[in-house]
N, C-alpha and C positions, 0 to 999 in steps of 0.2 A: 482578590484576583483569583481566576479560574486557574485550577490547577492542572499543568500538564505532563502527563506521562510518555515515556518514550520507550524503545524498544532499541536491541542492539542486533538481534537475529533478522533475516528477512523475512521468515515466519516462525511463529511461534503458540504453541495450545497451552492454554491454563485451564482447569476446572476447579470450582470452589461451591461451596455451600454456605446458604445464609439461613439462618434460622429466624432473626428478626430486623436486621438491619445488613445494607449491602456490603459495607465496610470503606466504601470509599467517598470522598466528597464529588460533587456536582465537577468533572473533567473534561479536558479534551486530550487528544494524542498526537503523537508524530507520526502515527502509521495510522492504516485501515483496520476495522475491526469489522469481525460477524460475531455475533453473541447469539447462544442458541440457550433456549430457555428448556432444560432436560426435565423440568420439574418446579411445581410451583405457582403462584399469582402475585401480582400488586400490580406498580405501574411503574413505567417508564415515562422517565423526565428528558423528554428530546427537544435541544434547543430550548423555543419558547410556548411549547406543549407537552403534555403528559397523555399518554395512551394507556390502558389496558394490556397487560401480559400475562401468558399462561403458558404451559407447556406446550413443545411444537414450535411456537414463535420463533423466528429468527430476525434477528435487527441488523443492517447494516448502515455503519457510521465512516463518516471521512476524517481526515485530519483537521477539518474546519470546523466539525461537530463538537457539541457540549450535552453531555448526558448524566444520568444517574439512575438507579434503580430504588423504586421504595418498596421494601417486601413488606406484603400484606398475608402471605403463607410459605412456610418455610419452603426454600427454592433453592435449585441448583443451576449455575450459570457454566456453559463452557463458550469459552472464547478464542476465537482464532485472530491472530494478530498477524499482521503481514504488510508489506511496504511496496513501492512502486519499481522496487529490485526484482523483484518476485516475477514481474509481466517480462523485463528483460532477460531472464533467464528463458521464459516458456517460448519458445520460437514460434509456437502455433499461432502468436499474435500477430508474429510480425508476416507471416507468408498469406495469412486471410485477413486482406483489407476491410472487409466489411464486420469480420469480427473484432478487429481491431477497434475501427471506429466505433464499435457499440461499446466495447469495454472503456474505452476513453471517456463516453459520454456518464457512465455510471461513476467513474475515479475522479474526474474532474466538474462534478457538480453536488455542491454543497445540500445536505438537508432532501435528498432522493425521495425520501418518504420518513414518516414518523411511527409508521405502523410496521407491522410484521410481515416481512416481502413475502410471505407466503400466498401468492393471489391466486395458486394453483396447489389443493390440497394434495392429490397425490405426490407434488414435489418436496413436502415435509419429511416424508420417509428419507426420500434420494439424498437431500441435504444433510441429512445426518447421519447416514452411513457413508457418504463421502467425509464427511466431517470423520466419522469415527478410524474411517480407514489410514486419513492422513495423521492423525493423533498417533495410530500405532506405529506407522511408520518414522516418524518422528522421536517416538520412546523408545523404538527398538530399532536402530538404523542399521541396513544391513547392503547386501551388493544391490546395486541400483536404487536406492531407496529414494535418493533425490531426485531422480527420474521420476519416478512413480507418484514422488509428491507434485510434482509439476504438473504429471497429466492429469491427478485427480484434482487439483487444484483448478486447470482449466477448465475440466468439466461442471466442477461448483459454481465458478464465473459465468458460465454458459445456462445453467438452471436462476441464476439469481437475475441474470438479462432478461430472460424468458418472464420472470415474475414482476420485473420492473417495467416492462415493455409498455404497457398502458400508461406510465405515468409521465406522459407528455408534457404535463406544464411544467416541471423541473427545469426543461430548458430554455424558460426565460433568463431575459437578463437583470436579475436584480442589482440594485447600486450596491458595491463592494467597498468595505474600508479598505484603508491602505496595507494592512494586514492581511486580507484576502486576496488581494493585489498581486503580493509577491509572493504569496503561497502557491497563488495557479498558475505563474512565471516558473517558480523554481519545481515544483512538481510536472509540469509541462516538459521543461528541458530534461528532467530523470528520466519520463517514459522515453523520450524521443533520444536519449544521447548519442545514440547511433545512427540516426539520418542526418549528415552531413547536410541536407539542403534546409532542413528543418529548423538546423541549430545555427543558421547565418543569422546575423543580425537582421537584418533586412527582413528576413522570413519571420524570424519572433515577434518583430515591432508589428508587421502586418497581423501575424495572429490575434496580437493584443491591444491592435488599435492604437499603436504608438509610432512616433516618428522614430528611425533607426537612431539616432544620436540623444533622444530621449529617453530611451529603454536601455540604452547602456547607462548612461546617466542614474536612472531609477533604480537599478539593479544593485550598480554600487553604491548608492546612497543606503539603501536598505540592507544589504548584506554586509556591506563592506570592502566587497571584492568584485573583481570584473566579471563579467558574464562568461570569458575564456576561462578561468581560472574557478569558477563555478563548475562549469563542464568537465574540468580535469580532477576537482577534489571530487563528484560525482562519480569519474571514472573510478577513481583510487579507492573509494568506498567499497563499489561494489569490487573490484578487486581483492581488498580485505576480507569481505565476506566470503568469494568464490575461494580464497586461500584457505579460510577455516572450516567451512561448510560442504565445500564440495569436491570430486574426486577428478577433476579437471588439474592436467600438471601446469608449472608456469609459462612454459610455451602456449598452450591452450587458453588461458587465463588473459595472456598478455593481447592474443589476437581476437578474443571476445569483449575484451575492454575497449578494443581501439587503438592500441598502442602500434604504433609503425614494426616493431621488434622489441626482443627481450630486453634487449640491451637498454634501449631506451625507457621501458617499461620498469626496470630494477633501476634505473637512475634517477626517474620520476618518484619512484616509491620510496626509494631511500632517503630522499630530500624531505618527504611529509612524514615517514616514520623512525626512521633514523637506522632503520636496517634493508637489506635487501630482501626481494620476496622468499629466496631461499633460505632465508633467516626465518622468517616469519612463517615461511610454509606448514599450516596446522597446528601452530603454535596454542 
C-alpha cells in the first residue's frame, strides 16, 4: 500500500540533503507540493513515469500524485508544502476571476506534468528567489510575515501557471477511481467554502455531473458525514489554523470563516474542540 504523508500547517518548507538515497518510499500527500532541486542529479518517479532531475528543476504535485526520487548524485531538495486553505486566505484569488479559474485548473487536475515545470528558463531564478523569501519569513516570523507569505505565494503560483499554460492536454477527462472522485469533490468544497452558490447541493451535483440526491448519498457513503457537516468541519479546520498561525482576532476569524457571529462560531468550535476559541487562541 502506498504511504500517505500529512501536514498540519497550511504552508511549510523543509530542506534536506541525500547522498545516496532519498530516504522516503514512494508515497502520496494530503497536501500540494513544490519540490525544488537545489543540487544533484537523479530520477524522479512520478505516478507511472520517470524523468531525469537536475539542479534548477521544480516539480509540482497534487494530493492525487505519488512519487519518489532515485538519487544518482548527492542531491539537495527544498520542499514547499501547502493546502487549499492557503488559497482561501489569499484574497487576490477571490477578486480576479480569470486568475482564480486558472489556479483551479492547476489544483484539481492530477498529473499535470511529470517533467520539471520550468518551461521558461528565466523563471528558474524567480521561483527559487520566491521560495527563499517564503522560507525566510516562515523561519523568522515578524510583523506582517503572514501577509508577505501570502503575497509571495500568489506570485509563485502565477509563475507556475505561466509555465504550465502550454500543457492543454491535462484538461482531458480521464476515468477516475472512486477515491479520485471523492478527493475531487472534497477538494472543490474546500476551495469554494465561502461561495454560497457553489456550495448548494444542486450546484455541486451539476459540477460533478451527478444528481443532487446521488451526490449527497455518495459523499455520506465515502466520508461518513453529510456535505453540510463536511463544510462546517472544513471551516472549523481553517479557523483552527488561523487561531494558531495568523494575527487575526477571534471576531475577524469568525467573519473570515463564514460564521454568522462570534457567539455562533464559539459554540460550534467548542462542540468540535472541547474549548472556546478564546481558550484555544494561539495555544
